[in-house]
N, C-alpha and C positions, 0 to 999 in steps of 0.2 A: 592412469587416465584421470584427468581432471573432470569433476562433475560440477555443473552450475546450472541454475535455472535460466533457460534461454528466454522464455516468455510465459506469461499467464494470459488466459483468454476469458474475458468477462462480457456478459450481456448487461447492458445498461439502458435504463429508460431516460435518464437525463444526460444525454450524450455530451453536450457542451460543458456541463458541470463536471463530468468525469475528466474531460480534457483539461479543464481549469484546475481541478484538484491535482492531477498528475504533473501539470506544468508548474504549479506552485510548489509542490513537494520536491520536484526534481527539475530545476531550471535548465539543466543540461539535456533534458528530454526534447527531442524534435519529432515532428511527424515524419515517419519513414515512408508511409504509403497510406492512401485513403481513397475511398470510392463509395458508390451507392449501388446496392444490389437489391432488386425487388422493392425499391423505394425506401430501403433502410440503409443507414450509414454504417461503415466500418472503417477502422483506422488501426494502424500500428504506430504507437508512440513510444519512443525510448531512445536508446543510444545505438551505436552500430552493433553492440554485443548483447544487449538485453532490451526487452520491450514488453509493453502491455498491448494485447489485441483487444480493441473495443468493438463490440457488435451492438448496434441499436436494436432495442426491442420495444414493442408497444404493450407487451403483456405485463400484468401486475405480478409482483412477487407473491408467492404462496405465503399467506399470513400465518401458516403453521410453523414456519421456520424462523429461528432466531439464533444468532451466533452464541456460543457457549451454553446453549440450552440442553446439550446432550443429544440433539437430533443430528443426523448426518448432514454434512455441509461444511463449507470453509469457514472457520472462525475468524481468521485474518491472514493477510499477506504481510510478511516481514521483510524489511529492507535494512541493510547496513548503510549508514551514512557517516560522513566525516564530522558534521557539526549538528547534533540533534537540537541544540538550543536555537540555532538559526532557522532550522526547518520548522520548529515549533512556532517561532515568531512569524514566519511567512504564512503558515497555514492559519494561525489565529487571526492575523491581520486580514486575511482573505475571507474570514467568516466561517471557517470550517470548525466543526464541533470537536473539541478535545475530549478524549475518554481515557486519559492516562490513569492507570491503576498505580497505587503506591509502589515505588521500587527505589531501593537505595543500595545498589550493589557496588562494591568498590572498583569493579573492573568493567562496568558497562552502565549505560543510562538508556532507558527506553521511554518513548512517548507513543501514544496511540491517538489516532484521529479517525472520525467517520467521514466518508465521502457523502455525496448527495443521495446515493442509493441506500445509505445506512451500512455499507460495508466498513469493516474495521481494518485499519492499516496500522502495523507496528513499524516503528523506526528505531533502530538501535545504534548507538555509538559505543565502540569499545575503547578502553583506555590502556590496553596492553596488547601486545602481539603474542603473548604467551597463551596458547590455545587452551591449556588446562585451566588457567585462571578465567579466561573468557567464558568457558563452558562449565564452570563450577556452579552447580545448582544447589549445593549444600550451604552456601553462604546466604545470609539474609538478602532478600531482594525486594 
């Protein structure tokens, strides 16, 4: 059985900015479905095989949570891309904040960006199809 993530579901306060971030990161993403329920927007944006479900919220984020703080919650969502440098250029040109940590792995390159909500997104490009090399965490990164 093949396992893959079909979708992630996010609540966002800055709905149009979330759509702009995803459309910039992934130009192949299209709106699959959208509507308004109880005065709040929702959307599925992605490809035919994977997507992000966006749900508009007017609630503020709990100020006690922060990614990588050790508190429960999602630290980041990670996506494999074909050209991480082109993605970096698109997101930077669109004004999104880069948060890339130093990494210099011979078989992968990663960049990190925050969306308008402050969510952290990781994008990785692999330079080999050899899974043991791609997944080698003993090498410097």
